[in-house]
N, C-alpha and C positions, 0 to 999 in steps of 0.2 A: 733133200735137206733144204734146198733153195725155195721149192713149193711151199714148205711151211713155213718161213723167214717173209714170204710175200706176204700170205694168211695173216701172221702175227703183226706185219706192218699195217695191214689193211683193217684190220680189227682194231689195233692201236689208234689208228686214224680216226676210226667212229667215235672211240670213248673221248679221246683228246679233244675232237671236234663238237661233242655234245655236251661234254661235262665243264670242261677248261672254258671254250669258245662260245657254249652256249647257240651253237650252229642248230638250227632246228632238225631234227631227225629225217624228215623226207630230204632233205636238201644232202646233209651227210651220207644217206645210205645211196644216191642216185651217183655221187661224186664218189664213192666206195666202189660202186659197179665198175663205173670208168677206170678208176684205179687198177681196179683187179683186172678187168679186162686187158689194157695194156700191158701190164705186168707181165700176165699169164701169154701175151702174145697171139691173143684172139685177133684173126685176119680185122683190118680195118674195115672193111665194109661192111662186116658181120656185126660189128658192136652195138650200133645203134634199134640194128631189127632185134639182137637178141636180149637189150634190155628194157626195148617197148612190148617185145613179146611177152616177158616175165611179168611187166607190169601190169599190163592188159590181160594176161591170164590168171591172177590171182585175183583179181577184181572182177573178173567173168565170173568166178567160182563163188566167190564170200562177199562180195561189195554190196550187193542190194540185202543180202541177209544181216551185216551190219548195221546198215540203214533204218531196216524194219525195227531189229532190235534196238536200238538207240532212241528210236520216237516211241516205241513202248514203255523204254526206261524214262523217257521224259512226261510221258502221259501220267506213269504211276507216280513219278515224284510230286508234279505239280498238282494233283487231284485228290490226293492226301493218303491214297491205296498204300503207301509204306506205312502212314501213322497206324491204319486199320491192322496190315500185317502185326507190326508189334504189339499193340493191344491183343490181338488175336492171340498169338504165341503166348503173353503174359497170362492171358485166362486160362488157358490150357494146361500152363506148369505150372502156375502159382508162384508163391515165393521161398520154396522151400531152396534151391539151388539158382540164387543171384545171378550170378557169373555163368554158369549154364545159359539160363535164359535168356543173360545180353549175349551171348555168343551165337545162339541161333536165330535169335531175331537177325542179327548183323549178317549170317548165313544164308537167310532166306532173302532177305532185302538186296544184299547185294549181287542177285543173279541178274534181274534186269537192271538195277541201277549201279551207278558207279560208285566206290567205295568211298571216294572225297563227300559227295554230296549224300552218299547213306550217313555217314558219319556226322555232318551239320543237323541232317533233318532229326535225327533219331538224338542229337545231343541233349535235351530235354527231357527226354525220357530215360534216359540215361541218369542224368543227375535225380530226377524226380525217383527213380528206384532205386539209388545207392542211399538216398535220405530213409526211403520207406523201410527200404531192408536192412538199414544199419551198415554197410555195406562200404568201404573206403571207393571214394569216385577214383581213383587210378584203378584200383583193380576192376573197378566196370568200366573203365574207359580201354582197357588192353582187353577185356573179353570181348566189346565190341569191335573194336580196331582190329582182330586178329580175326573175328568171325565173318565180317566184311571183306578182308583180305584175301581169307580160303576161296571162297567162290570166285572174287574177282581175277584169279590165276588159274582156277581150275577147270570151270563151268562154263560152256557156250550157253545163251546167249551173248556174255561178256565178249567185247570184241578182240582180245587178246588171245584168249584160247582158240576162238574161231579163226583167227589169221593164220595160227600156228598149224591149225587143224589142215585148213585151203593149204597152206605151203609144203605139207607132207601128205596130198592127196587123200585125204581122210573126209571128203565133202560129202560122200555117200555114207559114210559110218559115223556121222555126227551124234549117231544114238549112242553109239558104245561110246564115245568122248564124254557124253554128259554123265550117261552112268559109274564108269571107273573116275569122272573127275568129280563126282558127288560122294563117292565113295574116299577118295584120297582127300578133300579137301574137308570131310566130316573129320579124319581124324588129324589133320591140320588146324582144324580149329578146337579141336580135344586139347591137343598139345600147347595152345595158346591160351586157353582156359585154364590149364592146370598153370602156366608161368605167370597168368595173373591173379592166380589164388596166392602167389606169394607176396602179393602186396594187399594182402585185405585190410593190413592194419595199418598201410602207411598212408596217411594224411598231407596236403600240400599246404605248406607254410604260407602262412597272408591269406590263407581263401578268406574271403569275407563270409562270416555265418551267418546262414539260412536255416530256418525251420523247415521240416517235412511239409507243412502248410504252404511256406512260400514257395518252395519248387513247385509242389502239387500245383499250384496256381497258375504258375508260370508254363505249366506242359500243359493245364486245361486251356490258357490262353493261346497257347501254339496251334492247338488241335482246332480251336474254333477260329482261328484266322484264315481254315480251309472250308469252313461253310461245313455243309451235312456232307458228311463222310461216306464215302461207298462202303456196303457189305465186306464180310470176307469172301465170298463168293465173288463177287465183282473185283475186290482187291485180287485175287489168287490168279482168276480164269487166264488173265492175258499172258501170264507168264509160263505156269504150267501144264494149261492145256496143251501150245506149243510143244514142251518139253517131252509132254507125254507122247504125243504125236511122232514126235521127230524119235524116240524110244522105240514104239512100236512100228515106225517105219524099218527101222534096223533088222527087228525081230524077223520082219517079213521077209527079208533080204537075206535071211539067213541061209547059207547053204542048202539045209537041212529041210527047207521049205517048211516051217511050221505051220503056215497060214492057206498051202495049197497054191495053186496058181490060177484060181478063180476070183471072182468080183471082190472079195476079201482080201486076198492077195493085192489085186491093183487100186483098191480104194486105199489101203494101208501104207501103199509103197506110195501112192501120190500124195496121201495128208501128208505123211511122215517126211516130206523132200523139205529141208530146213525153209526155204525160201515160200513154199505154200504151207506149213505149220506156223510161222511167223506171220505170214499174212492175215491168218485165221484169229493169231492174237491180240493184230491192230485193230480186227473188227470188234471182239471181246472186250478191247478198250473202249469203245464209243460209250458205252454206259457211263462212264467212268466222268464225262466231259460234264459241267455243270450247266444246271437249265440256263435258257437263254438263248444266246446268238453259239448254237454249237460248232455250226459250221468254221465260224470265226477262231471259234477256240481251236478246234482242231487243226486248222490250217497254222495258227501259232505254234503249236505244237511240233508240228510237221516240221515248220521253219526251223525251229529249234533245236529240234532233233538234228535234223540234215547239217543244222552248221557244228552242231557237238560231232555230228559223222564225221564230217570232211578232213580233220587232219589226222583222223585215224586210220579212213581210206586212204589218204596219199603217202602214210608210212609204211601202212601195208602193200599197196602197189610197190613201193620203192624198195622194200623187202623183197619183195616178189623178183624185181628187176634184179636185184645184188645176189638171190639164191639163182636167178638164170645162166647171171655170169657164171658163178660158179659152178655149175652142172656143164658148162660149155668145157671146163678145163679139168686136168686129170687128178686136181688135188682132193675130189672126194675119194677115187679111189686110194691115191695114194696115202692120205690120212688116215681113211676107214681101215686100209689093212694095217698100217702101224700101230694104230689104238687099238684095233683087236688083237693083235700081238701081245699086246701090254696088259691087256686083260680089262682096260677102261670100260667098254661098254657103254650101258647105261648113263655112267657117272659124266661121261663127256658131255652131253647138252647141258646138264646139270651145271657143272663147271662154266661152261662159257656164258652160260644165261645168269648164273651168280655173278660171274666178273661183270656182264654188261649191267645189270641191275646195281649194283653195289657201284659200279664206277659212273654211270649218268643219271640213274635214279626211277626211270620209267620204265615198269612193269610190261607195258605193252610194247614197248620198244625192244626189251630182252626177248619176249615171246616173240614179235616179227624177226628179228633179226638171227636170232638162236634157228632157230626151226628152218629158214632159210640157208642158213649156212650147212646145217646138219643133212639136209634133205638129200643133196648126192653121195652123203656117206652111209646111209643106212645099211644098204645091199653089203656092205664089207664090215658094218660092224653087228651084222647078224640080226637085224632089227627092222627088214624089207617087208616083215609078215604084215596084215592088218595090227593083229595084235602089237607087234613090235612098234608100228608107227605109235599106236594111241600109248603107249605105252613113254614113247618118246616124247609126248606131248606133256606127259603129267611130268617127267624129269623135266623138263624146260620150266614147265609150271612153277615146280618147286625151286628152281634156280631163279627164278623171276621175284620170288618172293623173300629172298636172301641177298642181302636184308634193307629194309626201310630205313633212310638215316636223313641225314640235314638235306641232301640234293634229291629228294623227294616229296613232291605236294604232299602226299598223305602224311607223311612226320610232322609236316608243321599244322595241318587241320586236326589232327588228334594230340597236339601239345599243346597248342594254341586254344582251343574248345574246350580243353580240358585243364586248363591253366597249368600244364607241368612246365618245372624248370625245363630246361635244355639236358642238362645232366642225369634228371631223373626221367626224362623221356627217352634216353637213350637206354637206361637199364631197365626200364620198364617195356616199351616199346619196339625200341629197336632190337634189342634182345630175346623177343618175344618171335619177331619175324625170323631171325636166325635159328630158334630153337623149332618154330612151323617147319622152314625148308629143311632142314636136317631129318626132320624127323619124316618128311615127305617123301625125300628120296629115298630114305630107308627102305619105307613101304614101297617105292616103288621097284627098287632092287628084289625085294622080296619076293613082289607078285611076277614078277619078271622069272624068277626061277622057277616059279609055277606054271606062268600064262605062256611061256615060250620054249 
């Protein structure tokens, strides 16, 4: 029992330090690793070695993938590729299902672009579509936000899911994580659309009345600020080609050997490794650079991508350090056996991630911390198989979206850009993320009954 009390105390420290005292998650997780090491009685001469080994180990697996994915996202954002993606979806789906169309746009854009940035970029389109299709801007805002949020927490190369997969030793099975993540996130996004439709008649009091023509002009002005927009092929290629290659690489490595053992297998096995696939994606993003000094543009985007990736890398590495300490203690075996006896199983990582997300606000921190914490317990929870680990990532992702409220930057981006009063934002956006998280974990549980 003392083992559990120590773990609860350490988790409590993480929550209080990040949410109450606003200490950076990187430092919090490193301190938590030291506290856990001393509390569990690890040999003093092994503590630093364990922490640095865990820090370097996870970044060795996944660090470069996070950096490349972030750089691609910056290029797609700055070049206007996200605008092209949105326009392409609108042309394909038309105006018959406005909230569903808005959700699908968010679902696609948030795979390479952070959900906060995605909402800001697409806000003008959302307002324009709401006016053109005579739908409440509240409903359209919730549909866009939940579509963005779905892939943000489930689908690599978004950093959170990648880091969780790395912590759970799935770096060679990332294609499987992507495939299952696309399915689970699609259901979560649909749940968000259904919730958004509850607000189709809700208007925001005090909104300045704008004609559809005025809103359309704003959208066209924003598009014009990007200059010549890329084509649909140029916009989609840097993200969907790497995803396709990673998935094909995973298929090539199936035990049944569907691609044989010759040149085809070796080719897709090589190209399907996440680092190689994302490097190809980076090259495919080069046509998105504006005419002129492309080298200077490219270097600028790389610099911004590295700057954006740096805190994520530090948090990911610190999570790996924390997880390495827990792996060196008996808590994994003890807690795994206890929870298995209670029949908690796949719900355990969901509960931990949901508690961390709700307490400190960051989905990425919840994904990294929870995956590091549960990694030593997977064997005793009956989740140590490849599919068990993939489903664990999905369960953690479901928890990491439950719920987005006042301590989450995304909550304020959605509410402020949509001009929603805070009370309405809680009813519309926060409740939507709760519905999404519960829907996702129910689906993950049903999948575990079939796949495990």
